[in-house]
N, C-alpha and C positions, 0 to 999 in steps of 0.2 A: 506556365512559369515554372522555370526548373525541371521541365517534365512531368508536372503534377497534373492532375484535371479532374475534374467534380469536386473542387475544392472547398463549397460549401455543402456538400453531400459528407466531405469528409468532418468537418467542423458540426455537423447535426449529430453524424454518427458517434463522433468523439464524446462531445455534450452526453446524449443518453448512454455512454458506456462508462462516462465518469459519474454520473450521477447510481447509478446501479450499485448497490450495497455491496460491500466486499471486504476483504480482510484489512485492506486500507484503511476505508471509512471505520470499521469497528476500532481497528487500532488508535485513530484519531479521536475518536469519542469517548474511549476510553482513559486515554491520558486527559482529556480535558475534563471530563467529569471530575477526575482523581487530584489534579493539580491546577485547573484552571486553563485559560484560553491561552497563553504564550505555550504552557506545554503543548497543547495540541497545535497551535501556529507550528510550533518546531518540529514534531512529526509529521505534520503537512509537509512540510519544506522538506523533510528527510525521505518523505514518498517521493515527493518530485526528483528529488535527486537521483533515486534509485530507477526513477522511470526513465531520465537520462541518460544513464547506464544502459540500459535495455536499448536504447533506441540508438545509441553509439554502436551497441554490439551488432546490431541490428544491420546498420549502415557498414560498417567493416566487416561482415561476414561471420560473426562469431557465434550467433543465434543460428545461422545454418549448421554449424561443426556442432552445435550443442544438439541439435535435433536429430543430425547422420549419426553422431556418435553415442551408441548406449553406455559406454563406460563413463562419458563427461556427464553425459544425463542425469547418470547414475548417483556420480558424485554430489552433483548440484543439489539433485532432489532429497538425497538425505541428510546433507547440510543443511538444506532450507526448511526441511520438513522439523528437525531437532531444533531449528532456531525459532520457528514458531511455537511449537510446543515450550520451549524457555520463556518465551514471552507470553505465553498464554499463562503458564504458571507462575510468574512474575504477576501478573495482573489480578491472578486469585489471591496470592499470599498476601498483596498489596492491601488487600480490603481488611485483612487483619478479621477480628471479631466485632461485629458491629454492637454498638447498643443502642436503645431505642431510646431517641431524644438526644442523642448524642453523636459526635463523630465518631468513625469507625477509626479503630487503632491500625496505623499504616508502619509501613515500614520506610525507612528515609525516602522521600520523594523523590527520583530521578532529574538530573540536571538539565537545563535545556539542550546542551548538548549531546548527553548520551538521550534523550527523547529522540533529537534529529537523528542520530545515528542508529537508532533503534528502527524508526522509520523508514530512514534508507534500506538497512539490510533486511527488511521485512518484506519489502518490493524486490528487491534487486537479487535475493536468493530464491526467490520464486520462479524455478523452469517455466511453471505454465504462462507467467508473465512475457518472458522471452519467445516463446512460442505464438504468444498472442502477437507481439509487434511483427515477428517474421511473417505470419499470415497475413494480418489486417493491413498494415503499411504498403505491401506491395500493390495491393489493388486500386491505388489512387496514383502509382506512379507509372508513365508510359514506357514501356519495354527499350524504347528506341532514346531513350531521353541521355544527354549527355554524359552527366553527372548524377547516377541513380544514387551516391551516397550523399550528396548532397541535398537531392530531393527527401529521403528519408530522416536527414536531419531535422529537417526544415517541419517536415509534417509531426515527426517527433516533438519538435520545440512548441508547436501548435497545440499538439494533443495535451503537451505537459501545462502547458498554459492555462487550458480551460480544466484540467483537472486539479491543478493548486488553487487556482480561484474558488473551485468548487470546496475543495479540502477545507481551505481556512475558512469558507463559511460554515462549513460543518463542524469545524473548531470554535468559534464563535458562539453559536446556537446552541450547541450542547453544553458550552460552559454557562451558558445564560441560563439554561433549562436547569442545570445542575445547583445553581444558586436556589432555586426556586424549592428545591427540596433537600437546601442543606442541612435543615434541622431534621431532615428525615435520613439519618446517618445508616440507617439500615438498607434504606432501598439504593442508595449509592453503593451500598458495600457489595449488595446482590447484584447492581447495574455491573458490577468491575467483573464479578465473578461469573454471571454468565459471560460477556465479552471473553473472559480468558477461557472459559470451557471452549466456545465456538474456537478461539486459536488452538488450543491443543486436538480438537477435533478435525480441523482444517489442516494440521501438521501430520497428524495420524492419514488421513486422507490422501495427501501428498507424497508420504511415502509409499503409496502403492500404485500410483498413477503409474502407467508406461510413456516412453516417448513413441511419437507418432511420425 
């Protein structure tokens, strides 16, 4: 169909790839523990929107341009690294100074719209995700397919549907888990600090990766 082959294998691989923890999962978990499942769900939908951007870019060839152009890759890499570090610092600072037996002090919580936008940009500004789609999707498209762009979009939609369903589950699960520790404000504060620190680390690492 549409030049796609081994669709069941693609679905299985997509499921395994989506359930592997990464920056997107950490961001969603951080938002859910800090602000509840609605903020986590908004972040998950934002990540899905970022995934759609990469799928569309791969379909029309922008990802290939990004992979081939050192200058373009470097610009996106630096912007993405800076943004990941910014989000990480935001999570660290939002934890505030925790008090034993009380809620940690926090900065004003993000609106659902901002949580969505941050989730989208966290995914969309990561050039490694663009290169992943460029390398992964063509393996399941027949080289002689009449419309490779349509096949790319369909595969990307399936991958994104699986990922969004999983991420929404992560948002609900981590929000409920956080409720069990609601009286342990110190634990929640340190969890968000750890998530933020991982984001800063990922941003620093991203700044030093090279185009392939």
